[in-house]
C-alpha positions in Angstrom: -1.8 -28.9 26.0 -0.9 -29.0 22.3 -0.5 -25.5 20.8 -3.3 -26.3 18.2 -5.9 -26.7 20.8 -6.7 -23.0 20.4 -9.7 -22.6 22.6 -8.2 -19.4 24.2 -5.3 -18.6 21.9 -5.3 -14.8 22.5 -1.8 -13.8 23.3 -0.2 -10.7 24.6 2.4 -9.7 22.0 5.4 -7.5 22.2 6.5 -5.8 19.0 9.9 -4.1 18.9 10.5 -1.4 16.3 14.0 -0.7 15.0 14.6 1.9 17.7 13.9 -0.7 20.4 10.5 0.9 21.4 8.2 -1.6 22.9 4.5 -1.5 22.1 2.3 -4.0 23.9 -0.9 -5.1 22.3 -3.4 -8.0 22.3 -4.1 -10.0 19.2 -4.4 -13.5 17.6 -1.5 -15.6 16.6 -0.1 -14.2 13.3 1.1 -16.4 10.6 2.1 -16.4 6.9 2.6 -19.0 4.3 6.1 -19.3 2.8 4.6 -19.1 -0.7 3.7 -15.4 0.0 7.2 -14.1 -0.2 10.2 -14.5 -2.5 13.5 -16.3 -2.0 14.8 -19.6 -0.7 13.1 -21.3 2.2 15.8 -20.4 4.7 15.7 -16.7 3.7 11.9 -16.7 3.8 11.9 -18.1 7.4 14.5 -15.4 8.4 12.3 -12.6 6.9 9.2 -14.0 8.5 10.8 -14.2 11.9 12.5 -10.8 11.6 9.2 -9.2 10.7 7.6 -10.5 14.0 5.3 -13.3 13.0 4.6 -16.1 15.4 3.7 -18.8 12.9 4.5 -20.0 9.5 2.7 -22.3 6.9 5.2 -24.4 5.1 4.3 -24.6 1.4 5.2 -28.0 -0.2 7.1 -26.5 -3.1 9.4 -24.5 -0.7 10.2 -27.7 1.2 10.9 -29.7 -1.9 13.3 -27.0 -3.2 15.2 -26.7 0.0 18.8 -28.2 0.1 18.5 -30.0 3.3 16.4 -32.5 5.2 12.8 -32.0 6.6 14.3 -32.2 10.1 16.7 -29.4 9.2 13.7 -27.2 8.3 11.9 -28.2 11.5 15.0 -27.1 13.5 15.2 -23.8 11.6 11.5 -23.1 12.4 12.2 -23.6 16.1 15.5 -21.7 16.1 13.7 -18.7 14.6 11.2 -18.9 17.4 8.3 -19.7 15.0 5.5 -22.3 15.2 4.6 -24.3 12.2 1.0 -23.4 11.7 0.3 -26.0 9.1 1.8 -28.0 6.2 0.2 -27.5 2.8 -1.3 -28.2 0.3 -2.4 -31.9 0.0 -4.2 -32.0 -3.3 -6.7 -34.3 -5.1 -7.5 -36.7 -2.1 -11.2 -37.4 -1.8 -13.4 -39.3 -4.2 -10.9 -41.6 -5.8 -11.3 -45.2 -6.4 -9.2 -48.4 -6.7 -5.4 -47.9 -6.9 -5.8 -44.1 -7.1 -7.5 -44.2 -3.7 -4.8 -46.3 -2.1 -2.1 -44.1 -3.6 -3.8 -41.1 -2.0 -3.8 -42.6 1.4 -0.1 -43.7 1.0 0.8 -40.1 0.0 -1.1 -38.9 3.1 1.0 -41.2 5.4 4.2 -39.8 3.8 2.9 -36.2 4.5 2.2 -37.2 8.0 5.9 -38.3 8.4 6.9 -34.9 6.9 4.6 -33.0 9.3 6.0 -34.8 12.4 9.6 -33.9 11.3 8.5 -30.2 10.8 6.5 -30.0 14.0 3.4 -29.2 11.9 0.2 -30.2 13.8 -2.2 -29.5 10.8 -2.3 -30.5 7.2 -4.4 -28.5 4.6 -6.3 -30.7 2.2 -7.8 -28.6 -0.6 -10.9 -29.9 -2.4 -10.1 -32.1 -5.4 -9.9 -31.1 -9.0 -9.0 -34.7 -10.1 -10.7 -35.7 -13.3 -11.3 -39.3 -12.1 -12.6 -38.3 -8.7 -16.2 -39.1 -7.9 -18.4 -36.3 -6.7 -20.6 -38.1 -4.2 -20.4 -36.4 -0.7 -20.8 -39.8 0.9 -17.6 -41.0 -0.6 -15.8 -37.8 0.5 -17.1 -38.3 4.1 -15.9 -41.9 4.1 -12.5 -40.8 2.9 -12.0 -38.0 5.3 -13.2 -40.1 8.3 -10.5 -42.7 7.6 -7.9 -39.9 7.0 -8.8 -38.3 10.3 -8.5 -41.6 12.1 -5.0 -42.1 10.7 -4.0 -38.5 11.6 -5.2 -38.9 15.1 -3.1 -41.9 15.7 -0.1 -39.6 15.2 -1.5 -36.7 17.1 -2.2 -34.7 14.0 -5.1 -32.9 12.4 -6.6 -32.5 9.0 -8.2 -29.3 7.7 -10.5 -29.3 4.6 -10.5 -26.2 2.4 -13.0 -25.5 -0.4 -11.1 -24.2 -3.5 -13.1 -21.6 -5.4 -12.4 -23.7 -8.5 -12.9 -27.1 -6.9 -14.5 -29.7 -9.2 -17.3 -30.7 -6.8 -16.6 -28.7 -3.6 -16.1 -25.0 -4.2 -18.0 -23.4 -1.3 -17.1 -23.5 2.4 -20.7 -24.5 3.1 -20.1 -27.7 1.1 -16.9 -28.3 2.9 -18.5 -27.7 6.3 -21.2 -30.2 5.4 -18.6 -32.8 4.8 -16.6 -32.0 8.0 -19.7 -32.0 10.1 -20.7 -35.5 8.8 -17.2 -36.9 9.3 -17.6 -35.9 13.0 -14.1 -36.6 14.1 -12.0 -34.5 16.5 -9.0 -34.6 14.1 -11.1 -33.3 11.2 -11.9 -29.6 10.8 -12.4 -26.8 8.3 -10.0 -24.3 6.9 -11.5 -21.0 5.8 -9.8 -18.9 3.2 -11.2 -15.4 2.7 -10.4 -15.3 -1.0 -12.1 -18.6 -1.9 -15.3 -17.5 -0.1 -15.4 -13.8 -1.1 -14.4 -14.4 -4.7 -17.5 -16.5 -5.1 -19.5 -14.0 -3.2 -20.6 -16.5 -0.6 -22.5 -14.6 2.1 -20.4 -13.8 5.1 -23.4 -14.6 7.3 -23.0 -18.3 6.4 -20.0 -18.5 8.8 -22.6 -18.4 11.6 -23.6 -21.9 10.8 -20.1 -23.3 11.5 -19.2 -24.7 14.9 -16.2 -22.5 16.0 -14.2 -25.4 17.4 -14.3 -27.0 13.9 -12.6 -24.0 12.3 -9.0 -25.1 12.5 -7.5 -22.2 10.6 -8.5 -18.9 9.0 -6.4 -17.8 6.0 -6.7 -14.3 4.9 -6.1 -12.7 1.5 -7.5 -9.8 -0.4 -7.7 -9.2 -4.1 -8.7 -6.4 -6.6 -12.2 -6.9 -8.0 -11.5 -8.3 -11.3 -13.8 -10.3 -13.6 -11.5 -13.3 -14.0 -11.3 -17.1 -13.9 -10.9 -18.1 -10.2 -7.7 -20.0 -10.5 -5.8 -17.4 -12.5 -7.2 -14.6 -10.3 -6.0 -16.4 -7.1 -2.6 -17.4 -8.5 -1.6 -13.9 -9.6 -3.5 -11.2 -8.0 -4.0 -12.0 -4.3 -2.7 -9.3 -1.9 -2.7 -8.4 1.7 -5.8 -7.3 3.5 -6.7 -3.6 2.7 -4.7 -3.7 -0.6 -7.7 -5.1 -2.6 -11.4 -4.7 -2.7 -12.8 -7.8 -0.9 -14.6 -7.4 2.4 -11.9 -9.2 4.3 -12.4 -7.4 7.6 -16.2 -8.2 7.6 -15.3 -11.9 6.9 -12.8 -12.2 9.7 -15.1 -10.3 12.1 -17.8 -12.8 11.4 -15.5 -15.7 12.1 -14.2 -14.1 15.4 -17.8 -13.3 16.4 -18.7 -16.9 15.9 -16.0 -17.9 18.4 -12.9 -18.5 16.3 -9.8 -17.6 18.2 -7.0 -19.5 16.3 -4.3 -18.2 14.0 -4.8 -15.6 11.3 -2.6 -16.7 8.4 -1.7 -14.9 5.2 -1.7 -17.0 2.0 -0.8 -14.8 -0.9 0.1 -15.5 -4.5 1.2 -12.3 -6.2 3.6 -11.7 -9.1 4.7 -8.4 -7.7 5.5 -9.9 -4.3 7.6 -12.6 -5.9 9.8 -10.0 -7.5 10.2 -7.7 -4.5 12.1 -7.8 -1.2 11.1 -10.7 1.0 11.8 -8.7 4.1 9.6 -5.7 3.0 6.7 -8.0 1.8 6.8 -9.8 5.2 6.7 -6.5 7.1 3.9 -5.4 4.9 2.0 -8.6 5.6 2.2 -8.2 9.4 1.3 -4.5 9.0 -1.9 -5.5 7.1 -2.8 -8.1 9.8 -2.2 -5.5 12.5 -4.6 -3.1 10.6 -7.1 -5.9 10.1 -7.1 -6.8 13.8 -7.8 -3.2 14.6 -10.7 -3.2 12.2 -12.2 -6.3 13.6 -11.8 -5.1 17.1 -9.4 -7.6 18.5 -6.6 -5.1 18.8 -8.2 -2.6 21.1 -5.0 -0.8 22.2 -3.9 0.4 18.8 -4.3 4.2 18.0 -6.9 4.9 15.4 -5.9 5.8 11.8 -4.5 9.4 11.6 -6.5 12.1 10.1 -4.4 14.4 7.8 -5.5 18.0 8.2 -3.3 19.3 5.4 0.2 19.5 4.1 2.3 21.9 6.2 5.3 22.1 3.8 7.1 20.4 1.1 10.9 20.3 1.2 13.2 20.1 -1.9 16.8 18.9 -1.8 19.1 20.6 -4.3 22.7 21.5 -4.8 23.7 25.1 -4.1 24.3 25.5 -7.8 20.8 24.3 -8.7 19.0 26.4 -6.1 18.8 29.6 -8.2 17.2 27.7 -11.1 14.6 26.2 -8.8 14.0 29.6 -7.2 13.4 31.2 -10.6 10.8 28.4 -11.3 9.0 29.1 -8.0 9.0 32.8 -8.6 7.4 32.1 -11.9 4.7 30.1 -10.1 4.1 33.2 -8.0 5.9 32.1 -4.8 7.7 34.7 -2.8 11.0 34.1 -0.9 10.0 35.1 2.7 12.6 33.5 5.0 16.0 32.0 5.6 16.7 29.3 8.1 18.5 30.5 11.2 21.2 27.8 11.2 21.1 26.1 7.7 21.2 26.9 4.1 17.5 26.5 3.7 15.1 29.1 2.2 11.3 29.4 2.7 8.9 30.3 -0.1 5.2 31.0 0.3 2.0 31.7 -1.5 -1.5 31.4 -0.1 -1.5 28.4 2.3 1.4 26.7 0.6 4.9 26.6 2.1 7.8 25.3 0.1 11.4 24.8 1.4 14.6 24.7 -0.7 17.3 22.9 1.2 20.7 23.6 -0.3 22.8 22.5 2.7 26.0 20.6 1.9 25.6 18.4 5.0 22.8 16.5 6.7 19.8 14.5 5.6 18.7 16.5 2.5 22.2 16.5 1.1 22.3 12.7 1.5 19.0 12.5 -0.3 20.2 14.7 -3.1 23.4 12.6 -3.6 21.1 9.6 -4.3 18.2 11.1 -6.0 19.5 14.4 -7.4 17.1 17.4 -7.3 14.0 16.0 -5.5 11.4 16.3 -2.8 13.2 15.0 0.3 10.5 15.7 2.8 6.7 16.2 3.3 5.2 17.6 6.5 1.7 16.5 7.3 -0.5 18.4 9.8 -2.2 16.2 12.3 -4.2 16.6 15.5 -1.8 14.8 17.8 1.7 13.9 16.7 2.2 11.5 19.6 -0.9 9.5 18.5 0.4 9.5 15.0 3.8 8.1 16.2 2.1 5.5 18.3 0.1 4.3 15.4 3.2 4.2 13.2 5.1 2.2 15.9 2.2 -0.3 16.2 2.5 -0.8 12.4 6.3 -1.4 12.7 7.2 1.9 11.1 10.4 3.2 12.5 9.9 6.8 14.1 12.7 9.4 14.5 13.3 12.7 16.3 15.7 15.1 14.5 18.5 16.9 16.3 18.0 20.6 16.3 19.9 23.7 17.2 18.9 25.8 20.2 15.6 27.6 19.7 14.5 25.4 16.8 11.5 23.2 17.0 11.9 19.4 17.0 9.6 17.8 14.5 9.1 14.0 14.6 9.2 12.0 11.4 9.0 8.6 9.8 10.4 7.3 6.5 8.1 7.8 3.5 8.0 7.0 -0.2 11.4 6.6 -1.7 13.2 7.2 1.6 11.9 10.8 1.8 10.8 12.0 5.3 7.2 12.3 6.4 7.1 14.9 9.2 4.2 15.3 11.6 3.2 18.8 12.8 0.3 20.0 14.9 -2.1 22.9 14.0 -0.7 25.2 16.6 2.8 24.5 15.3 1.8 24.8 11.7 2.9 28.4 11.6 5.0 28.5 14.8 8.0 26.7 13.4 8.3 29.3 10.7 9.1 32.0 13.2 11.2 29.7 15.4 13.3 28.3 12.6 13.3 31.1 9.9 14.1 34.8 9.9 12.3 37.0 7.4 14.1 38.3 4.4 13.3 40.5 1.4 9.5 40.9 1.1 8.8 38.6 4.1 7.6 39.8 7.4 6.2 38.2 10.6 2.5 38.8 11.2 0.3 36.8 13.6 2.9 34.1 13.9 3.3 33.6 10.1 5.5 35.1 7.4 3.4 37.2 5.0 4.6 38.7 1.7 4.6 42.5 1.4 4.1 42.4 -2.3 2.7 45.6 -4.0 0.9 43.6 -6.6 -1.5 40.7 -5.7 0.0 37.4 -6.8 -2.0 34.6 -8.5 -4.6 33.0 -6.2 -2.8 29.7 -5.6 -4.6 28.9 -2.4 -3.4 25.4 -1.4 -1.8 22.1 -2.5 -4.4 20.1 -4.4 -2.5 16.8 -4.6 0.9 15.1 -5.0 1.8 12.5 -7.5 4.4 9.8 -6.6 6.1 7.4 -9.0 7.4 4.0 -8.0 8.2 0.6 -9.2 5.3 -1.7 -9.7 6.7 -4.2 -7.3 6.5 -1.7 -4.4 3.2 -0.2 -5.5 1.0 -2.1 -3.1 3.5 -1.6 -0.3 3.2 2.2 -0.4 -0.6 1.9 -0.9 -0.7 -0.1 2.4 1.6 2.5 4.0 -0.9 5.3 3.3 -4.1 3.4 4.1 -2.9 1.6 7.2 -1.4 4.7 8.9 -3.7 7.4 7.8 -7.5 7.9 7.5 -7.4 7.7 3.8 -9.5 5.9 1.2 -8.5 4.3 -2.1 -10.2 5.5 -5.2 -10.8 3.1 -8.2 -7.5 2.6 -10.1 -7.1 3.8 -13.6 -4.8 2.9 -16.5 -3.2 5.8 -18.4 -1.9 5.5 -21.8 1.7 6.7 -22.1 3.3 7.0 -25.5 5.6 4.1 -24.6 3.3 1.9 -22.4 0.6 1.9 -19.8 0.8 3.5 -16.3 -1.3 2.3 -13.4 -2.5 5.1 -11.2 -4.1 4.8 -7.9 -5.6 7.9 -6.1 -5.8 7.9 -2.3 -7.7 10.6 -0.5 -8.8 11.9 2.9 -12.5 12.1 3.4 -12.5 16.0 3.3 -10.0 16.2 0.4 -7.4 17.9 2.7 -4.8 15.3 1.4 -4.7 13.7 -1.9 -2.0 11.6 -3.6 -1.9 9.5 -6.7 0.5 6.6 -6.9 1.8 5.8 -10.4 3.7 2.8 -11.6 4.4 1.0 -14.9 5.8 -2.4 -16.0 6.8 -0.8 -19.3 10.4 0.4 -18.8 10.2 3.6 -21.0 7.0 5.2 -19.6 7.2 8.6 -17.8 6.7 7.0 -14.5 9.3 4.2 -15.1 11.9 6.6 -16.4 11.4 8.8 -13.4 12.1 5.9 -11.0 15.1 4.7 -13.0 16.6 8.2 -13.3 15.9 9.1 -9.7 17.1 5.7 -8.5 13.9 5.1 -6.6 10.4 6.2 -5.9 9.5 9.8 -5.2 7.3 12.9 -5.8 7.0 13.3 -9.5 4.7 16.3 -9.6 2.9 18.7 -7.3 -0.6 20.2 -8.1 -1.5 23.6 -6.7 -5.1 24.7 -6.6 -6.4 28.1 -7.8 -9.8 29.7 -8.0 -9.4 31.2 -11.5 -7.3 29.0 -13.9 -7.3 31.5 -16.8 -6.2 34.4 -14.7 -3.5 32.2 -13.1 -2.2 31.2 -16.5 -2.0 34.7 -17.7 -0.3 36.1 -14.6 2.2 33.2 -14.3 3.1 33.5 -18.0 3.8 37.2 -17.3 6.1 36.2 -14.4 8.0 34.0 -16.7 6.6 30.6 -16.2 7.0 28.2 -19.2 3.6 26.4 -19.5 3.5 23.0 -21.3 2.1 23.6 -24.8 -1.0 21.6 -25.6 -1.5 20.2 -29.3 -4.2 22.1 -31.2 -5.9 18.8 -32.0 -6.8 18.4 -28.4 -9.1 21.5 -28.5 -10.8 20.3 -31.7 -11.6 17.1 -29.9 -12.9 19.1 -26.8 -15.3 20.9 -29.1 -16.7 17.7 -30.4 -16.8 15.9 -27.1 -18.5 18.6 -24.9 -20.0 21.0 -27.4 -18.3 23.9 -25.6 -18.7 27.5 -26.9 -16.1 28.7 -29.5 -14.9 31.6 -27.4 -14.4 29.3 -24.4 -12.4 26.9 -26.5 -10.3 29.7 -27.7 -9.6 30.9 -24.2 -8.5 27.4 -23.1 -6.3 27.1 -26.2 -4.6 30.4 -25.7 -3.7 29.6 -22.1 -2.8 25.9 -22.8 -5.4 24.8 -20.3 -6.7 21.2 -20.3 -10.4 20.6 -19.5 -12.5 17.8 -18.3 -16.1 17.3 -17.2 -18.1 14.6 -15.6 -21.2 14.2 -13.4 -19.4 15.8 -10.4 -18.3 19.0 -12.1 -15.5 20.6 -14.2 -11.8 20.4 -13.9 -9.1 22.7 -15.4 -5.3 22.2 -15.4 -2.1 23.3 -16.9 1.5 22.2 -16.4 4.9 23.8 -16.0 8.0 22.5 -17.8 10.0 20.1 -15.7 12.8 21.1 -13.4 16.0 19.5 -14.5 14.1 16.8 -16.3 12.8 15.5 -13.0 9.7 16.9 -11.3 7.1 19.4 -12.5 4.2 21.4 -11.3 0.5 21.5 -12.1 -2.2 24.3 -11.5 -5.8 23.0 -11.2 -9.2 24.5 -10.7 -12.0 22.4 -9.4 -15.7 23.1 -9.9 -17.2 20.3 -7.9 -15.0 17.8 -9.8 -13.6 15.0 -7.7 -11.1 13.3 -10.1 -7.7 14.1 -11.5 -8.2 14.8 -15.2 -7.3 11.2 -16.3 -9.0 11.7 -19.6 -6.3 14.4 -20.4 -3.3 12.3 -19.2 -2.5 10.6 -22.5 -2.3 14.0 -24.3 -0.3 15.6 -21.5 2.1 12.6 -21.5 2.5 12.9 -25.3 3.2 16.6 -25.0 5.9 16.1 -22.3 7.5 13.3 -24.4 7.4 15.5 -27.5 9.3 18.3 -25.8 11.6 15.8 -24.1 11.0 17.3 -20.7 11.3 14.2 -18.6 13.5 12.0 -20.7 16.5 10.4 -19.1 18.5 9.6 -22.2 
């Protein structure tokens, strides 16, 4: 039976992660178009095969640019263990007259030759935009019937796709009407989620299509942008879950209708073209795995992991830098409560927050420091079940690890996170247990009820918990890390915002757990001198740029921390004049904010207060926030804050 007769193409797949762990699951054939990733055709095929896809769509421009024969490409596809899902695109075919029509059929015959050399059973024909084409459906039916007859002679098939910007056919319902009237076994429909969803065509319309006539489903997401369809498609497509279109609902409707053929990614994205082909290919398969789980055709995958909170944050520093960081933490009200039993690692605590300073001269943290300098090298997330979290990570082709530990120490599993930092998984009953296993109390620290508590005579500022993290990264990897968070964890993307730096724009994307137990903002910029871009360049990669702690009384916290020696970022006086005009706040309240260098914002959800520390070694900094029902991140204050940081040259990498 030819592979493209996909009545029951549900395959048992074996995915191997980089540790050789086998995870068996059931799913549809996975495919990706070569146009979706960067590089030459041979390198694209290698990346696609290595990522674990089963099929590949060969895009015409990739084939034309290859320094070899079509047969060479066909052999490469086979050698990589791939199936050629389809060859595409064949443009401006239907509705032509005279010599133009004859030329269209001559071109088709040549493409059939190419397909046979490639081993491609299906050709994608996209709806015409030719200025001399006729728009009568009868003419299109006649043309496609003849094309299907010619394809069938060679054992090939033709799939018709409605481009969102097609001149006469721009809706899959129109394309289906033509396919239905052609009524030939070699003629079918190709559905593309972007073309349908960008035009807001009802997903319910897929129920009118005969499932055996759906030859291929291409999947692509995109951010919701008011933009001309062609430009939107050619520059801003992204993988499922990276955008705003209801791709899962679309694919679920096709599957419910009876479609069981390949799911193939066709992505045009400027960022992807500038980033690693291997990483983009892995991200694509990760998005398909997530999509199959959402649709219900991947029943064995563990559900997305709920984050219960941040257990600890670990800093990698040189021994010479550790005293300076310790002074900064003390100024923030943290107390040194423990030393690791076998490593040069200290534990600091306040409220529910645990911070670790790793000054070891060997091991992972030291390697991280050698690359990044003083930085956050690890983040521990508290989850209900670490083994379920690891299973989900493996299913998404994320490498999992178990650290080597000394006798009596707890083994904490981990995966790679943003910028190569570690993401540890801990469970609630171990959230305090590893402090007593791995650390011995020092100074003001003591062990009470399984946790180290400070015996301070005076009450420290009420920093209760970590509010959120901010991570900076290159724009090319922005969507990759967004997918990392939303595919593995039970997190939701918030609407993106643009922040005005003094030297360019920063794109910021907040991602949150439903209960707010975990919040992170991803920041990137195409402008090379913005704060986010300089951090990435200076740190030689992505990482945590700042950590926000939550307090219950911002003014008291500012006063107490100032008394402890914390240098708070000065706020320009003009800012408070503007606050008075914007919100009509009382004069004494404005004066209190001004005196404490506290930023303020207000919206329908509530009020937000924030102040910032100076940066540590021109790298990362800290924020203290107070929320009164407010759900945002003070984006309205960001431009002023960035200007203040630039003014005092706290994070310049000159």
